[in-house]
N, C-alpha and C positions, 0 to 999 in steps of 0.2 A: 356606648357604658362603659364606664373600664374602673373595679376597684382592683386597692394595692392589698395584698396578701397580706398574712403575719412575717411572710417571709422578706418583704420591701418585691418582691415581683409583680405584675399584676397581670388581671385576669384576662382573659379575650372578651371582646368583645357581645354583648348581648346585643344580636341581630334577628332584623324579622325583615320577610320579603313576603312581599304581598302580590297573587298572584289575582287579577283582574280586568280585565277587556274595554270597563267603564271609563277612560281612563280618567272621572271628577270623581268618582268616589273610590280609585283607585287612590289616589291624590289629597284629600282627605283624611281616608283611614291612616295614610303613613302620616303625615302631619298631627292629630291625634298622638298615635301611637309613637314618636318624636317625639311630644312632649311629656311622656315620661320619664326619658331617659334611654332608649333605644337608638339602635339604629339600623336606618327602615332600606329595605333593596327594592325598588318594584318593576312586577312583570306583567304585559298585557297579552301574551298567548303561554302554553304549554308552553310550548318550547324553549320560548325567551323568558320562562320562569328554570326549567335545565337547566340552562345556559348557566343563567346571575346564582344557580346553588353551586353549577360546578365550578367558580372560577372565588364564588363569598364562599365566606368561613358563615355560614348561616345555619340558626339554631333551632327558631322555629320556623312557616307557611302560615301564613296567611292562602288560601286561595277559594277562588270561586268557583261553584259547580257547574258553569254553563260559562264554556269557555270556546271561543271558533276556533280553535285545532284540535280539545282533546274534555273527555266525560273530567272533572272537576276529582271527579271520586276516583276514578281511576288513573289518575295522576299520581294521586296517592303512591299506590303500587310502587313507576317509574322512580320518587323524589325516594320510596325505604332501599328501591334496591340502591341507586348512589351514597346512602347517604343515613343508613339503619336508625341514627340514634336520634337525626331527627324531626318534630311534632308536628306536626301538618290539622291543619282550624280549618275546616268547609265553609263555607259563607252560602248560600240560596236564596234567592228572590220567593222559589213557592218549596219548601218542605216534605218531604216528600218518609213514609216510614221504611220504605224500600230503600229509596236512594243512604239515606241513615246507617241502614244496619249496617248497609253495602261497603259503604266509608267506614265503618271501626272495625271490620271485619279485617283490609285493604291497610289498620293501619295508623286511620286516624283520632288525634287526641281528641276533637268531637266535633262538631256539626251541627251549625246553628244555623238560624232562618233571618234572613236581614232586614233587620229596622228592631231586630231582640240584641243587636250588637253592639247598641250607646253601652247600654250597660253591664253588660256578656263580654265582650271583648279585650277589654285590658285584663283583668280579675283573669280572663284564659292564659293569656299570655302570658303572663307570672309564673301561675303555674305550669302552662307547657316546658316555661324555661326553666323553670325546677326542675323538674322532670330531667331534661338533657342532663343541666349541668348533675344530676347524681349517676345519671348512666355516662358518660363521661366520665368521671369520679372514678367508678367499679369497673369501667371499657380499662383506664391509667395503669389502675390497681393491676387488676387480672393484666397488662402487657409487665409489671414493672414484678412479677409474680415467676413469669415465662419467662422476662429476661434473667432472675435473679442464675434459674436453674435448666438452661439449656446449655448445648454442647458444650460454650464458648466460657463458657464456669468453670467446668473441669481442668485445671492444671494441670502441665505436662506438656513436654515437645518429646518425651521419650518411642523407639519405632515400637512400641508394645504397647506406647499406651494407644496410638493413632489407629493402630491396628483393631482394639480394640473398640476403639471411638468410630470407625470407618462402619462394622460392625451393625454399632448402637446405631445410628445415622436411617443404616438401610432397611433396619424392620422399625424404624419409630415411625414412617410411613403408611403402616397396619396395625392391624387387629391382632394379630401374631403371638402368640403368650412365652414369653422370656425367660430362658431359665440364668440366672451370671453369676461364676461362679469365681470361687479367689480365700485365699489369705481374710480371716478379718480386719479385719481397717483396711479398705482394701478400696472404699465406696462406692461396695456394692447400690448400699439405696441410693445415693447423688447421680451411684450411671440411672438408677432407674426413677429417679424424676424425670431426669433431663431425656428423656427415651416417653415419658408422657407429656410433657411440659412440649416435644417438639412434634407429635403428636399430633392425630385429628383429635382426640378427648383430651386439648388442651384448656380451654374452661370446662372444663369436669372436673368432679375430684379428686386429687391420690389423696389414697387411705395407704399407710404402713402399719404393719404386726409385723410384730418380733415371736412367731411360733414359743419361740424358749421364750418367754416371760410368763407362763402361763401352766399352770395345769393340766390334762386333757378337757376335765370336766368345765371351766373355767375358758375356754381354747375356744371350746365348742361353741361355746352362750357369745362367747365374742364373734367368730365370724359368722356364725347364723345369726346369731338375735335366741329373742325366746317369746312360749306367749305369756299371759296369767296365768299365778296356778303348777307351771312347769316342774318347780322348783321351792323351797322352801326360803321364800324369800323373794318369791319374783310378784311381786304386789301392781305389776304393768307389764305389759306386753314390749319389750324393747326390740330396738334394730338392731342387727347385726351390724358388720363391722361390710359386709357384704354389698347389706343396700343399703348402705351410705356413700360407700363408692359406687353405685348403678348409675351408668352412661361414663363412667369414667374408669379407672386402675388402680386396683388393690393387689401389694406388693408387701407378701412376704417374703419377710426374711427371714432364715436359720429353717427352712424348710423339711430340712432331715429329719428337726429335732418333736413336727407332730406322728402321737400315733397311727396306727394303723386304719385304726375304723374309723378314723378322723378325713386321710387320705383319701377311704371311698366313698369319703362325703363329697369331697375336694372335688375327685374325679367325672363327679354327677355332674358336677358344674361347668367344671370346663364341656365335658362335650354335650350340656345342652341346654345350659345354664339356668340350672334347676336348685334350690336345693328345700328343705325341708326344719321348720326352728325347730326350736328346741321343744316338743310338749303340743304339737301341732301338727296337727293329721294331712294341711293343706301343703299343696306344691308353692313356693313363691317361686316366680321369674325375676330373673336380671339380664342386663344387659349390661359386663363387665370385663376388665383389658385384666388378663392374671401375668403378674412379673413376680417370678419365686428367686429366691438364692442360699446359692445354701455353701459354707464351708471346709464341705465333704462332697468325698466319693460317692455319692446316689446310688454308682450302676455297684457301685462294691457293695454297699447298703440293700441294695436291688434280691443283690446275687447270694446274697445271706439270710433273707426272712426279711432284712428289715425295713426296706424301704418296700413300699409297689413297684413292684417293674413296667405295668402299667400304667404307673400316673409316672414314673420316668420318664419313661418315650411322649407322655402326651406333653410335660412340662421342658422337655428338652428336645423342643421343632428346632429352638433355634437358641443354643445358650451361645455365652460372651466368657473369654477364660481373662480376668484380669491381672492384670499385670502384678507382683508386690514389689513393693518401695526398692529391696534387691535389685531385682528383674533394670528397676528404670533410674539406677545414683545419679543420670545428669539431671537429674528435675529433680533430689532431696534439696537441692539450695533456692532455687526457686519457688521451691512449695514454703517454703519454711519466711525468707522471705512478706512471701507475703502472706503470712500468720504473726509475725512477729510487728507485721504495719498493722494490721488489724489489730492486732491487743496493745498495742503501743497508744493504738489509735482513744480506745477503753480506755485507759489508767493515762488518758495525759501525758504522756509524755513521747521525749525525740525519735526523726527515725534512728535506730540500731546502725550501725558500721562490724561484718565481722569478723575477730581478727580470723586469719588465714588459717592458725593451729583449731581454735575454735569449728570453723568450716570443714577440715577436715575431717575429726572426729565422729562432727553431723555425717558429715561419705560415709566412710567407717563404718559407724553399727552395721548392727543386722539390722533395726526397723522392722523386728518379733508386729510389733504390733501398728505398723505400716504406717500409714496417713494419720492414722485417730493420733496412731505415740509423737510422730513430728509436731503435729496438732498440738496436743496436749506439754511436747517438752517446751516448746516457743512458747507459749501462757508460761510455765514455770518459771524460764527462763528472762519473762522479761520483767514476772514479782521480786526478783530478785536484783535484778540487773542497776547497778549504783549508777552508771554513764554509760550514756550508750555507742560506746566500744563492748563487743563481747570479747572478750578473753575464754578461753577452756576450762579455766572455774568457778564455770560456772552450770558447768555442767554435770550432776550424780555421775558418783564415782564408778560405773560399770563402764563409762564412755572410756576414761583411765585404764580399767583395769584391761579391757576388750585388747589395748596396743598393747601395754607388757608393762606403763610405767607406774606397778601398784608396789617396785620398791625407792622409787625415788620420791612416792607421795607420795603421804600418808589420810588413803581416804577413806582413814575411819576421820578427819578429821574433816575432810571435804565435804562429807555425810552427813559431822552436828553440824555443821555449817550455814550446810540447808537446809537442814529444817528447822535449824533457830531459826531464820532469815523467814522461812513461810509459814512459820508460829506467829515470830513478830507479823506479820502479813494480815495473819487472817484474827487478828485480836486473840489470839491462843483458843481460835475454834480447834477441837482436834480433828472432828471429823471434816470440818473442807477443808483442813489443815491432811489429811492420808488422803483425800481425794485428787490433791494435786500434786502429790511428793507418789501417785500412782503407788499405794502403798492399801494396804488391812489395815484395817484404825487397831489391833488389836498386835499389830508389826509395830506401831505409832508409838502402843504405851511402852513396848519394850523395849524401844532404842533409846527414848526420850530417859527408862530406868538404866539403859548402859550409857547412857551418855552424861549423867548428873545430867538432864536437862534443868532450871528452875524455870 
């Protein structure tokens, strides 16, 4: 039985495998199930059943308990080893509580007595089929996430990047704490995600926390959680991100911004995977991998007494330095093309072509904000472009100024043109315009007044 999905593709067949040594019963049951629209395969021994399972895309197995070569209850475990998502219904002529309990422990979907199966078997098959489909959707979604965040998703071919990727790939298979170093915007969180999704914890949570985004008290609550009544407003227990990341990975960005008291508590987590919630007296335990990142020199901070030296040594067991974009200029144009394609698709614009002068300005720019700056710049270029040819005048005045062209180009006119275009694109939304321009809202209002933009 096949259904057509909304996108026009065909669903996989709803297939059932029946394993029973009584051939007449096997054929009769197969006929009943086929009348419901299912595709049915038959086998008369456990060995034949496992062979059919390996060959066909079976979703549900109906197996007799008493087979000539194996116990059907034990067969459930073998089936689950081959295809964990397959659901198994055990049939027996003489049901016992012990066998029923064992079947369920082995992973059977249900265990029923022959004679009761006429009324029960078809509804059970439908229920088991739905469970399989749900599990497959979850599995497919998890695989898509893994593919999205694996090392192949990191853009660039430069030697410096490949060296960093090689180190990340080596440490991903372990549970070792990792410290990612590099300038702001170099992709430290992307690296952390890739290390997680390429490792043994990939099907468990990945939780990220930017330590610079909270004051010390709020950061402690976010990280460790709290008990009801711990402070004014704590009206119920709250899980911290450590618990949310249990069995998975916790990524602590801008770790250098964490105060010394919290650093001591984090050190305890790294040493024995235990912590105490705010307002609690009991110790909580987790199983979590820590990946930290910073754009600061933690060793210098530690020597100056601004960062715990013992925590630094625990975090830097395995350090990876991420190269800045200015260190891998050969990657600038391929990364720019990637984001141009992504943003063009979002706003339904055609593929863009870079004029040589446009590409040269990209390559020569300092990119102090690294990949994040480049991504934001390509978003703005896509918004401003009136054709698929990208010319130098689409780039802000600082690109031209760096080339010494401020005397030959009216930089103020270029900036004014950019502001007007972005204001038009955002429907005069000043906050969104300031974000796209990469300037503060106050600065935008000042420039609007300065350029007399109506």
